[in-house]
Backbone bond lengths (Angstrom), bond angles and torsions (degrees), N, CA, C in turn:
res aa  C-N    CA-C-N  psi(-1)  N-CA   C-N-CA  omega(-1)  CA-C   N-CA-C  phi
1 M - - - 1.451 - - 1.527 108.69 -
2 E 1.291 116.36 137.95 1.460 122.05 -179.33 1.528 111.19 -77.20
3 I 1.312 116.81 153.67 1.461 121.15 -178.21 1.530 111.77 -61.88
4 G 1.327 117.76 -35.93 1.463 120.17 179.15 1.517 111.96 -61.37
5 T 1.330 115.71 -40.37 1.463 120.99 177.03 1.518 110.18 -63.32
6 N 1.324 116.61 -40.79 1.469 120.97 178.83 1.526 111.08 -65.49
7 I 1.322 116.73 -43.40 1.466 119.95 179.08 1.529 109.41 -59.12
8 K 1.305 116.07 -45.30 1.469 120.49 -179.77 1.529 110.70 -62.60
9 R 1.322 116.75 -44.07 1.465 121.34 -178.87 1.528 110.76 -62.34
10 F 1.336 116.71 -47.75 1.461 119.47 -178.89 1.530 111.13 -67.25
11 R 1.319 116.85 -37.18 1.468 120.46 177.95 1.525 109.59 -61.57
12 K 1.323 116.37 -47.56 1.459 120.48 -179.36 1.523 111.64 -66.23
13 N 1.337 116.93 -36.16 1.468 120.37 177.08 1.523 111.30 -59.00
14 H 1.319 116.65 -31.61 1.468 120.89 178.25 1.529 111.84 -86.26
15 G 1.321 116.82 -4.72 1.461 120.33 179.92 1.522 113.50 74.37
16 W 1.339 116.15 25.65 1.460 121.01 -177.46 1.518 110.89 -98.66
17 T 1.326 115.44 150.87 1.464 121.64 169.97 1.530 107.50 -85.07
18 Q 1.317 115.60 170.19 1.467 118.97 174.33 1.522 109.94 -60.35
19 K 1.320 117.24 -37.92 1.468 121.69 179.31 1.526 110.35 -64.22
20 D 1.343 117.39 -41.12 1.469 120.82 178.01 1.531 110.38 -58.05
21 L 1.334 116.17 -48.04 1.460 120.15 -179.90 1.521 110.60 -65.40
22 A 1.320 116.94 -41.11 1.469 120.94 178.27 1.526 110.60 -58.24
23 D 1.321 117.03 -42.91 1.471 120.71 179.01 1.522 111.02 -61.84
24 K 1.333 116.81 -39.94 1.471 120.61 -179.87 1.534 111.22 -66.71
25 L 1.333 116.03 -28.73 1.464 121.08 -179.13 1.531 112.53 -96.87
26 N 1.326 115.51 0.51 1.455 120.84 -178.12 1.534 110.98 56.44
27 T 1.336 113.90 49.86 1.460 120.65 179.20 1.529 108.13 -140.21
28 T 1.330 117.38 -165.07 1.457 120.39 -177.77 1.530 111.36 -105.65
29 Q 1.306 114.97 161.12 1.467 121.31 176.74 1.526 109.85 -61.83
30 K 1.327 118.30 -34.43 1.463 122.11 179.84 1.528 111.42 -62.58
31 V 1.330 116.09 -39.16 1.470 119.87 178.32 1.530 109.37 -61.07
32 I 1.337 116.84 -45.56 1.471 120.65 179.46 1.526 109.67 -63.40
33 H 1.324 116.93 -43.69 1.467 121.08 177.54 1.528 110.28 -57.48
34 D 1.313 116.82 -44.62 1.468 120.49 -179.63 1.526 111.63 -64.93
35 Y 1.346 117.91 -37.20 1.470 120.47 175.49 1.526 109.60 -62.33
36 E 1.326 115.28 -50.30 1.466 120.44 -173.52 1.529 112.25 -67.19
37 S 1.311 117.00 -30.87 1.471 120.42 179.79 1.531 111.70 -89.98
38 E 1.331 116.18 4.95 1.465 122.83 179.49 1.526 112.79 64.58
39 K 1.325 116.26 17.33 1.466 119.91 175.65 1.529 109.45 -67.34
40 T 1.324 115.60 -39.62 1.463 121.69 173.45 1.523 108.18 -136.20
41 K 1.301 114.95 161.28 1.471 120.38 176.72 1.525 107.62 -109.04
42 P 1.334 117.08 146.37 1.463 117.91 177.26 1.531 109.87 -64.81
43 P 1.334 116.60 144.11 1.472 118.37 176.17 1.529 109.76 -61.29
44 I 1.306 115.93 148.40 1.458 120.96 -176.48 1.533 112.64 -55.55
45 E 1.336 116.42 -34.61 1.466 119.21 -179.65 1.528 112.57 -70.94
46 R 1.325 117.06 -13.63 1.473 121.10 179.03 1.538 111.30 -87.11
47 L 1.314 118.32 -17.84 1.464 121.61 -175.81 1.530 113.02 -59.04
48 P 1.345 119.47 -46.87 1.468 118.37 177.92 1.532 112.57 -61.21
49 E 1.316 116.49 -35.65 1.464 120.69 179.05 1.529 110.42 -65.70
50 L 1.319 116.78 -44.41 1.465 120.89 177.07 1.525 110.60 -61.53
51 A 1.330 116.03 -46.52 1.464 120.14 -179.41 1.527 110.78 -59.88
52 K 1.317 116.91 -42.55 1.466 120.80 179.96 1.528 110.91 -63.01
53 I 1.315 117.03 -43.02 1.470 121.40 179.30 1.527 110.39 -61.49
54 F 1.343 116.77 -41.18 1.459 121.13 -179.23 1.533 113.03 -82.42
55 K 1.353 116.63 -7.73 1.471 122.61 -178.25 1.539 111.12 62.00
56 I 1.324 114.27 45.58 1.461 122.04 177.65 1.529 108.06 -135.31
57 T 1.317 116.71 178.03 1.462 120.30 175.72 1.528 109.34 -91.90
58 V 1.320 115.98 163.28 1.465 120.49 176.09 1.528 109.12 -62.44
59 D 1.335 117.46 -38.09 1.466 120.60 177.69 1.526 110.90 -58.88
60 E 1.323 116.77 -41.27 1.469 120.26 178.57 1.531 110.63 -67.18
61 L 1.323 116.35 -40.24 1.462 120.93 177.91 1.527 110.74 -60.53
62 L 1.318 116.22 -40.95 1.465 121.52 -179.34 1.528 112.93 -79.42
63 G 1.338 116.51 -8.59 1.459 120.33 -179.18 1.513 113.04 80.36
64 L 1.340 116.50 17.34 1.459 120.52 -179.93 1.522 112.06 -84.20
65 K 1.333 115.38 -20.36 1.461 121.32 -178.60 1.517 106.95 -136.66
66 S 1.328 115.44 130.06 1.459 117.79 179.12 1.518 109.44 -76.12
67 I 1.305 115.32 150.41 1.451 121.61 179.77 1.512 108.43 -87.99
68 E 1.324 116.11 125.71 1.449 120.26 177.11 1.514 108.50 -92.52
69 L 1.332 115.40 136.86 1.452 119.46 -179.05 1.520 110.91 -63.96
70 N 1.303 117.64 -38.89 1.459 123.19 171.77 1.512 107.60 -163.12
71 K 1.312 117.24 175.02 1.461 120.36 -175.26 1.524 112.60 -66.31
72 N 1.340 118.15 -20.11 1.455 121.58 -179.17 1.524 113.05 -90.81
73 T 1.335 117.27 -2.53 1.458 120.30 -179.84 1.525 108.63 -70.31
74 P 1.330 116.60 120.75 1.468 118.20 -179.19 1.521 111.58 -71.35
75 R 1.311 116.30 152.72 1.456 120.83 172.68 1.520 107.24 -68.28
76 I 1.300 116.73 136.59 1.458 121.18 -176.39 1.519 108.34 -115.57
77 H 1.316 115.95 135.65 1.453 120.68 178.60 1.525 109.33 -59.07
78 K 1.315 117.07 138.12 1.464 121.84 -173.58 1.524 113.47 -58.08
79 N 1.325 117.97 -29.76 1.458 120.27 -175.93 1.519 113.03 -95.55
80 S 1.299 117.42 3.92 1.453 118.55 -175.90 1.525 112.12 -78.30
81 R 1.309 115.73 155.93 1.460 122.44 178.64 1.528 110.13 -63.15
82 L 1.316 116.38 -38.44 1.456 120.74 -179.97 1.528 111.52 -64.32
83 S 1.315 116.59 -35.71 1.460 120.75 177.22 1.527 110.68 -63.21
84 K 1.320 116.95 -40.39 1.468 121.43 178.54 1.524 110.03 -64.55
85 I 1.322 116.35 -43.40 1.466 120.72 178.94 1.529 109.52 -63.15
86 Q 1.326 117.11 -43.94 1.461 121.43 179.85 1.522 110.69 -62.03
87 S 1.310 116.57 -40.13 1.462 121.11 178.95 1.530 110.79 -65.38
88 E 1.326 116.40 -44.47 1.462 120.44 178.62 1.526 111.07 -65.18
89 F 1.322 116.27 -39.21 1.463 121.65 179.50 1.530 110.53 -59.82
90 S 1.322 116.57 -38.02 1.470 120.62 -178.51 1.529 111.96 -67.58
91 L 1.333 117.42 -18.12 1.457 120.73 178.69 1.531 112.38 -82.11
92 L 1.327 116.38 -13.40 1.466 120.89 179.17 1.516 110.40 -76.85
93 T 1.318 115.57 155.68 1.463 119.79 174.65 1.531 108.57 -72.93
94 I 1.320 117.07 163.96 1.466 121.44 178.96 1.536 110.78 -57.10
95 P 1.348 119.20 -46.53 1.474 118.34 178.23 1.535 112.83 -60.86
96 E 1.332 117.27 -37.54 1.466 120.21 178.15 1.528 110.77 -67.00
97 Q 1.338 117.17 -39.80 1.458 120.92 177.21 1.527 110.79 -62.10
98 T 1.321 116.58 -38.87 1.463 121.39 179.26 1.522 110.55 -62.74
99 I 1.319 117.58 -42.14 1.467 121.89 178.26 1.529 110.01 -61.08
100 I 1.320 116.64 -46.21 1.469 121.03 -179.37 1.528 110.35 -62.41
101 R 1.334 117.55 -44.19 1.470 120.66 178.62 1.525 111.10 -59.28
102 K 1.336 117.26 -43.05 1.469 121.17 179.41 1.525 110.42 -63.92
103 Q 1.331 117.23 -39.98 1.459 120.21 178.74 1.522 111.18 -63.99
104 I 1.327 116.48 -41.63 1.463 120.59 179.17 1.525 109.94 -63.81
105 R 1.349 116.50 -46.46 1.476 119.39 178.55 1.525 111.07 -59.40
106 G 1.330 116.52 -40.56 1.464 120.80 178.58 1.516 112.05 -62.44
107 L 1.321 117.33 -43.29 1.457 121.18 178.32 1.526 111.51 -64.04
108 L 1.338 116.51 -41.85 1.464 119.79 179.17 1.522 111.52 -66.13
109 L 1.308 116.67 -39.43 1.467 121.15 178.24 1.531 109.85 -65.31
110 Q 1.333 115.74 -41.89 1.466 120.66 178.41 1.525 110.16 -61.74
111 R 1.329 117.57 -42.94 1.451 121.77 178.82 1.525 110.45 -62.06
112 E 1.334 115.84 -43.68 1.462 120.35 -179.86 1.525 111.19 -63.62
113 N 1.330 117.02 -40.52 1.464 121.03 179.65 1.528 111.05 -67.45
114 N 1.319 117.60 -32.09 1.479 121.34 178.89 1.513 111.60 -71.46
115 K 1.340 117.91 -25.98 1.458 122.05 178.56 1.522 110.94 -71.04
116 S 1.328 115.71 -30.26 1.473 120.21 -175.33 1.497 112.72 -72.43
């Protein structure tokens, strides 16, 4: 995965616009657009700043290390259906992820109540 795609994914996960991210980096929306469209790459000295803003590591920003949801998240085989769902889930914004989590909890609670 290209760094521009990662920047866009992490920005959207935080629910930010390109302008929001540009303001945090003290730059312009066009610069962010150019990063995300792979027209230009961020300078190497900007990578730690981006990672800090996104609360991730530079390795995660570069796609060298996958982000674990928590320490109890099992490793998932790359070709598994669950891996695809997890990958798609990571593309959602934080508010969208929250909605999905609530729906899942509701379904599990409903299933448990039906067993009783």
